[in-house]
C-alpha positions in Angstrom: -89.0 -7.1 7.3 -86.2 -9.8 8.3 -88.9 -12.5 8.5 -89.3 -11.7 4.4 -85.8 -13.7 3.1 -82.7 -12.3 1.7 -84.1 -13.2 -2.1 -87.6 -11.1 -1.9 -85.1 -8.1 0.0 -82.7 -8.2 -2.6 -85.8 -7.3 -4.7 -87.1 -4.5 -2.6 -83.7 -2.9 -2.0 -82.6 -3.1 -5.7 -86.3 -1.1 -5.9 -85.2 1.5 -3.6 -81.7 2.8 -5.2 -78.4 3.2 -4.1 -79.2 6.1 -1.5 -82.0 4.3 0.2 -79.8 0.7 0.5 -77.2 2.6 2.1 -79.2 4.1 5.0 -81.3 0.8 5.3 -77.7 -1.0 5.9 -77.8 1.4 9.5 -81.3 -0.9 10.4 -79.7 -4.4 11.6 -77.0 -6.5 10.9 -79.2 -8.8 8.9 -80.2 -5.6 6.6 -76.5 -4.8 6.9 -75.7 -8.0 5.6 -78.2 -8.0 3.0 -77.1 -3.6 1.6 -74.0 -5.2 1.1 -74.4 -7.6 -1.6 -72.6 -6.8 -4.8 -74.5 -8.6 -7.2 -77.0 -5.5 -5.9 -74.7 -2.8 -6.4 -73.5 -4.4 -9.9 -77.7 -3.7 -10.5 -77.1 -0.3 -8.9 -73.6 0.3 -10.9 -75.2 -0.7 -14.2 -78.5 1.2 -13.5 -76.8 4.6 -12.6 -73.7 4.5 -14.6 -73.7 2.1 -17.3 -70.8 0.1 -15.7 -70.5 -3.6 -16.7 -67.3 -3.7 -14.3 -66.5 -2.5 -10.8 -64.6 0.6 -12.6 -63.6 3.8 -10.6 -63.9 7.0 -12.1 -60.2 6.5 -12.7 -60.7 3.2 -14.7 -59.2 1.6 -12.4 -60.5 -2.2 -11.5 -62.4 -1.8 -7.7 -62.4 -4.3 -5.1 -66.0 -4.7 -5.4 -69.0 -3.3 -7.5 -69.7 -2.1 -4.0 -66.8 -0.2 -3.5 -66.7 1.5 -7.0 -69.9 3.3 -6.2 -68.6 4.1 -3.6 -65.9 5.8 -5.2 -68.3 7.7 -7.7 -69.9 9.0 -5.3 -66.7 10.4 -3.8 -65.7 12.1 -6.1 -69.0 13.8 -7.6 -69.7 14.5 -4.1 -69.9 18.1 -4.9 -72.5 17.6 -7.6 -76.3 16.6 -7.6 -75.5 13.0 -8.5 -78.6 13.0 -10.9 -77.0 15.3 -12.8 -73.7 13.4 -12.6 -75.9 10.8 -13.7 -77.3 12.6 -16.8 -74.2 13.8 -17.9 -72.1 10.5 -17.6 -75.1 8.5 -19.4 -74.9 11.7 -22.1 -71.3 11.2 -22.8 -71.8 7.5 -22.6 -74.7 7.8 -25.4 -72.2 9.5 -27.9 -69.0 7.4 -27.3 -71.1 4.5 -28.3 -72.2 6.1 -31.4 -68.8 7.4 -32.4 -67.7 3.9 -31.9 -70.2 2.5 -34.4 -70.2 5.5 -36.5 -66.9 7.7 -36.6 -64.4 6.0 -34.6 -61.6 8.0 -36.1 -63.0 10.6 -33.4 -63.1 8.9 -30.4 -59.2 9.1 -30.1 -59.2 13.3 -30.5 -61.8 13.2 -26.9 -59.8 14.6 -24.6 -60.1 12.3 -21.1 -62.0 13.9 -18.3 -60.5 17.1 -16.6 -59.6 17.1 -13.0 -61.4 20.2 -10.6 -58.0 21.6 -9.6 -57.6 22.2 -13.2 -61.1 23.7 -13.6 -60.7 25.6 -10.9 -57.2 27.1 -12.4 -59.5 27.9 -15.5 -62.1 29.8 -13.3 -59.3 31.7 -11.5 -57.7 32.5 -14.7 -60.9 33.9 -16.4 -62.5 35.2 -13.0 -65.4 33.4 -13.3 -68.1 30.9 -12.3 -68.6 27.7 -14.7 -72.3 27.0 -14.9 -72.1 23.0 -12.9 -73.5 20.8 -15.5 -70.8 22.7 -17.7 -67.9 22.0 -15.8 -69.6 18.4 -14.8 -68.9 17.7 -18.5 -65.7 18.6 -19.0 -65.1 16.6 -16.1 -66.0 13.5 -17.9 -64.8 14.2 -21.3 -62.0 17.8 -21.6 -63.1 18.7 -25.3 -61.0 17.8 -28.2 -57.3 17.5 -29.5 -57.3 17.4 -33.1 -53.7 16.7 -33.1 -54.7 13.0 -32.5 -56.7 12.7 -34.9 -56.0 11.3 -38.7 -57.3 12.5 -41.6 -56.7 14.1 -45.5 -54.1 16.6 -45.1 -56.4 18.2 -48.2 -58.5 19.3 -45.7 -58.4 22.6 -44.4 -58.9 21.9 -41.1 -60.2 18.9 -39.3 -63.0 17.1 -40.2 -63.8 15.9 -37.1 -65.3 18.2 -34.9 -67.6 16.5 -32.6 -70.3 18.4 -33.2 -70.3 18.7 -36.6 -71.1 21.2 -39.6 -71.4 22.2 -43.9 -69.8 23.4 -47.1 -71.0 25.3 -49.4 -69.7 27.8 -52.4 -66.2 27.0 -50.4 -67.5 27.9 -47.1 -66.5 25.2 -45.4 -68.0 24.5 -41.8 -66.7 21.9 -38.7 -67.4 22.6 -34.8 -65.0 20.8 -32.5 -65.8 20.8 -28.5 -62.0 23.0 -27.5 -60.9 21.6 -24.4 -60.2 23.7 -21.6 -56.5 25.3 -22.2 -57.9 26.4 -25.3 -61.0 27.9 -23.8 -58.6 29.7 -21.4 -56.4 31.1 -24.8 -59.3 31.5 -27.2 -61.4 33.2 -24.4 -58.9 35.7 -23.7 -57.6 36.1 -27.2 -61.8 36.8 -28.6 -63.5 37.7 -25.0 -61.2 40.0 -23.8 -61.6 42.2 -26.6 -65.7 41.5 -27.5 -66.5 42.0 -23.7 -65.7 44.6 -21.2 -64.6 43.1 -17.9 -67.6 44.1 -16.0 -70.2 43.1 -18.4 -71.1 38.9 -18.9 -68.6 36.5 -18.1 -68.6 34.2 -21.6 -66.2 31.7 -22.5 -65.8 30.6 -25.9 -66.3 26.4 -25.5 -67.0 25.3 -29.1 -65.3 26.9 -32.3 -64.5 25.9 -36.4 -61.8 23.9 -36.8 -61.3 25.5 -40.9 -61.0 28.5 -41.6 -64.4 29.8 -41.5 -64.8 31.6 -38.5 -67.5 30.2 -35.8 -67.9 30.8 -32.3 -70.2 29.5 -29.1 -70.1 31.4 -26.4 -71.6 29.7 -23.1 -72.2 32.7 -21.0 -71.1 31.5 -17.0 -74.1 33.9 -15.4 -77.1 32.6 -17.1 -76.5 29.3 -18.7 -77.0 30.0 -22.2 -75.1 28.6 -25.4 -75.0 31.8 -27.9 -73.5 31.5 -31.5 -71.7 34.7 -33.2 -73.4 36.4 -36.4 -71.5 38.0 -38.7 -71.4 41.2 -37.1 -69.5 38.9 -34.0 -66.5 41.3 -34.0 -67.8 44.4 -35.1 -71.2 44.7 -32.8 -70.5 41.9 -30.1 -74.3 40.3 -32.1 -75.1 36.8 -31.3 -77.8 34.4 -31.1 -79.1 32.3 -28.5 -79.1 28.4 -28.8 -81.6 27.1 -26.6 -84.7 28.1 -25.3 -84.3 30.4 -22.5 -87.4 28.8 -20.5 -85.5 25.2 -20.4 -82.3 26.6 -18.0 -82.5 25.8 -14.5 -80.7 26.1 -11.7 -77.6 26.2 -12.8 -75.2 27.1 -10.0 -77.2 25.4 -7.4 -75.4 22.3 -6.7 -78.8 21.3 -4.7 -81.1 21.2 -7.9 -81.1 18.1 -9.1 -83.5 19.7 -11.2 -79.9 22.0 -12.9 -79.6 22.0 -16.6 -77.8 24.8 -18.8 -77.6 25.2 -22.5 -74.6 23.3 -23.3 -76.2 19.8 -21.8 -79.1 20.9 -23.7 -77.3 21.2 -26.7 -74.8 18.0 -26.6 -78.3 16.1 -25.3 -80.1 16.8 -28.9 -77.2 16.7 -30.7 -76.8 12.6 -29.3 -80.3 12.7 -29.7 -80.5 13.5 -33.6 -76.9 11.4 -34.3 -78.9 7.9 -32.7 -81.8 9.2 -34.7 -80.1 9.5 -38.1 -81.0 12.3 -38.5 -77.5 14.0 -38.9 -74.8 11.8 -40.1 -71.4 10.8 -41.0 -71.1 11.8 -44.6 -68.1 11.3 -47.0 -67.3 13.8 -49.5 -64.1 14.5 -51.3 -63.0 10.8 -49.6 -63.6 12.7 -45.8 -65.5 11.6 -43.5 -67.8 14.1 -41.0 -70.3 14.8 -39.3 -72.9 16.8 -41.7 -75.5 18.8 -39.5 -78.0 18.4 -43.0 -80.9 16.8 -41.8 -81.8 13.8 -43.5 -84.5 12.1 -41.8 -88.3 13.9 -41.9 -89.9 16.0 -40.7 -86.2 18.5 -41.5 -85.8 16.5 -45.0 -88.2 16.5 -47.5 -88.1 13.6 -49.9 -89.9 13.0 -53.4 -89.8 9.9 -55.3 -91.0 10.0 -59.0 -90.9 7.0 -62.3 -87.5 6.2 -59.4 -85.9 9.1 -59.6 -85.5 10.2 -55.6 -84.5 14.2 -54.6 -84.0 14.8 -51.8 -83.8 18.2 -49.5 -82.6 19.5 -46.4 -81.5 23.1 -45.3 -79.5 24.9 -42.3 -79.6 28.4 -40.8 -75.9 29.8 -41.3 -75.5 32.0 -38.5 -71.9 33.3 -38.9 -73.7 35.0 -42.6 -76.4 36.4 -40.9 -76.7 40.3 -40.5 -79.9 40.9 -38.2 -78.9 44.5 -38.7 -80.0 44.6 -42.3 -83.1 46.0 -43.2 -83.6 42.7 -46.1 -81.5 39.4 -46.1 -81.0 39.4 -42.8 -81.5 35.3 -42.5 -78.9 33.3 -44.1 -79.1 30.0 -45.3 -77.9 27.2 -46.7 -79.5 23.7 -48.3 -78.6 20.7 -49.9 -80.5 18.9 -52.7 -79.2 14.6 -53.4 -80.6 13.3 -56.0 -80.0 9.5 -57.2 -82.2 6.6 -59.5 -83.9 3.8 -57.5 -82.2 0.0 -57.6 -85.0 -0.5 -60.6 -84.2 2.4 -62.3 -86.4 5.0 -64.3 -89.4 4.0 -65.2 -91.8 5.7 -67.8 -95.0 4.3 -69.4 -93.9 0.8 -68.4 -90.4 1.5 -70.2 -87.2 0.9 -67.9 -84.4 3.1 -68.7 -80.6 2.8 -67.4 -80.2 6.1 -67.0 -81.7 9.5 -67.0 -79.9 12.7 -66.6 -80.7 16.3 -64.7 -82.3 18.9 -67.4 -83.9 21.7 -65.8 -85.0 23.0 -62.3 -87.4 25.3 -60.9 -87.8 27.5 -57.4 -89.9 29.4 -56.2 -88.6 30.9 -53.1 -90.8 32.2 -50.4 -90.6 34.1 -47.1 -94.2 33.0 -45.8 -96.8 33.0 -48.0 -95.1 35.6 -50.7 -93.0 34.6 -53.1 -90.0 36.3 -53.3 -87.8 34.6 -56.3 -88.7 32.2 -58.8 -86.1 30.7 -61.1 -86.1 28.6 -63.9 -83.1 27.5 -65.2 -81.0 24.5 -67.0 -78.9 22.4 -64.9 -77.5 23.3 -61.1 -74.2 24.9 -60.2 -73.2 24.4 -63.8 -74.3 20.8 -64.2 -76.5 18.2 -65.3 -75.6 14.8 -63.5 -76.0 11.5 -65.3 -77.8 9.4 -62.3 -77.5 5.2 -62.6 -78.4 2.6 -60.4 -76.7 1.9 -57.1 -74.3 4.6 -57.5 -73.9 7.4 -55.0 -76.3 10.4 -54.4 -75.1 13.8 -56.5 -74.6 16.0 -53.6 -74.5 19.8 -54.3 -75.0 22.9 -51.7 -76.8 26.0 -52.6 -78.1 29.5 -50.3 -80.3 32.0 -49.7 -80.9 34.9 -47.6 -83.8 36.8 -46.8 -85.7 38.9 -44.0 -87.4 37.1 -42.4 -86.5 34.2 -40.3 -89.1 31.2 -42.0 -89.4 30.2 -45.3 -89.4 27.9 -47.9 -88.3 26.7 -51.3 -90.8 24.9 -54.0 -90.1 23.7 -57.1 -89.2 20.6 -59.5 -86.4 19.1 -60.6 -86.6 17.7 -64.8 -85.3 14.8 -65.5 -84.5 13.2 -68.8 -85.0 9.3 -69.0 -81.2 7.7 -70.4 -79.2 11.0 -71.3 -79.6 14.0 -73.2 -77.4 14.1 -76.3 -76.7 17.0 -78.6 -77.2 15.8 -83.1 -74.5 17.7 -84.4 -75.5 18.0 -88.3 -71.5 18.7 -89.3 -70.2 15.1 -88.4 -73.2 13.5 -88.2 -72.9 11.7 -85.1 -74.5 12.5 -81.8 -72.3 14.3 -78.8 -72.9 13.3 -75.3 -73.0 16.9 -73.6 -72.1 15.8 -69.6 -71.7 19.4 -68.1 -73.5 21.8 -69.7 -76.4 21.2 -72.5 -76.4 23.9 -75.2 -79.9 25.7 -76.5 -79.9 23.2 -79.7 -82.7 20.4 -79.3 -82.3 17.5 -77.4 -83.1 13.9 -77.4 -82.6 11.1 -75.0 -81.1 8.1 -75.8 -81.9 4.5 -73.8 -80.9 1.3 -74.9 -82.7 0.8 -78.4 -80.7 4.2 -79.2 -84.3 5.4 -80.0 -84.7 9.1 -79.9 -87.5 9.8 -77.2 -88.8 12.9 -76.2 -90.3 11.9 -72.0 -89.5 14.2 -69.3 -89.4 12.6 -65.9 -90.2 15.6 -63.0 -89.9 15.3 -59.5 -91.6 17.8 -57.5 -90.6 19.0 -53.5 -91.0 21.6 -51.4 -88.6 22.3 -48.3 -89.3 24.8 -45.7 -87.5 26.0 -43.5 -86.3 28.4 -40.4 -84.7 29.1 -37.5 -85.4 26.8 -34.6 -88.0 27.8 -32.0 
């Protein structure tokens, strides 16, 4: 092997990996020299730790890439190295996405907790954190929302890393709690909810708003739960992750360990990176909005230039599993816009169109439970123009089954809706609420035209498996 030469050995050792390279260095002086090549350790740092500079775990510049790599291994000696690499990769992806899409959140992320701080939490709460969650906190100790800048009109902070949704005044925005709040909130809530002899839960995430939503990590089995409407009355919670995915949460020697907290964050960043969920602006306030934006969880229909998008979310904090009917609560978001080419009907182009009518059919499985016909949405007839922002509204529905669908259509009038006021002898625009009087639509030549554009869509929803 020593006759192979330095370049070939560099290639061989780079494919072996850091651990094997360290072992090989003990074979002979030549191997020790080859294994000490800092360009080789630069590759290991880039591959395992996504480091382009030789930084140690505290962010300090090390003398070499090899020294930096050794510092990382020593600092996380009590954890499985594949798990360390996986958790660091997860946080790296999150921060990269935030830098590009939502930089306001980055200052709220706290530096990683120390082992002493984690030991103090476990001693205070008399429990053992799952190793993947403990490691997640080593890299980032939750969020300090006092460091963020946001509109004072927002009831809470819109900078929660997990994000949220709103409908009819119910506003949710979830953040990750730092260790000091994990201790205090867990003490306030879990000591009341769960007797000391029961499972050891900690509150790891919560909504920053007045709308209560709590996420509990069961430190015994590694599952993450979210509270329902009956949380404080009957301790009712729902699991967030399929239990068969959780594995070996307290075995430091198992390189396949994963708990629900790690799986939850990995799925969250996957959805952010794919564009499934995005930052939305509502009332000039930016936040991560959990309504899906891409298929298959978002339904889109385009008819004659009118685009309607729809998606739904399960709302656990409004669900009551003890009811015989209306157990499961869902909210849905509808987004309407006019394509740049405008509204085109029978070859005629209109520079605007206005919503007139809606028709909803709500099903539980295949059974129709509601059939709604009516004018407007939330009391409005939105007028759409090319290039305008989407008109967005949210509504909600409850049902006794965990799976269902909403199917229906919106009817738009090309141009805009007018009401003929015979007493005044002139047309009067009706913006917010259309009366039952006959209507016409106005286009560039001001000729009355009765043409309707129907945009049909189907939205399936349910609790994810």
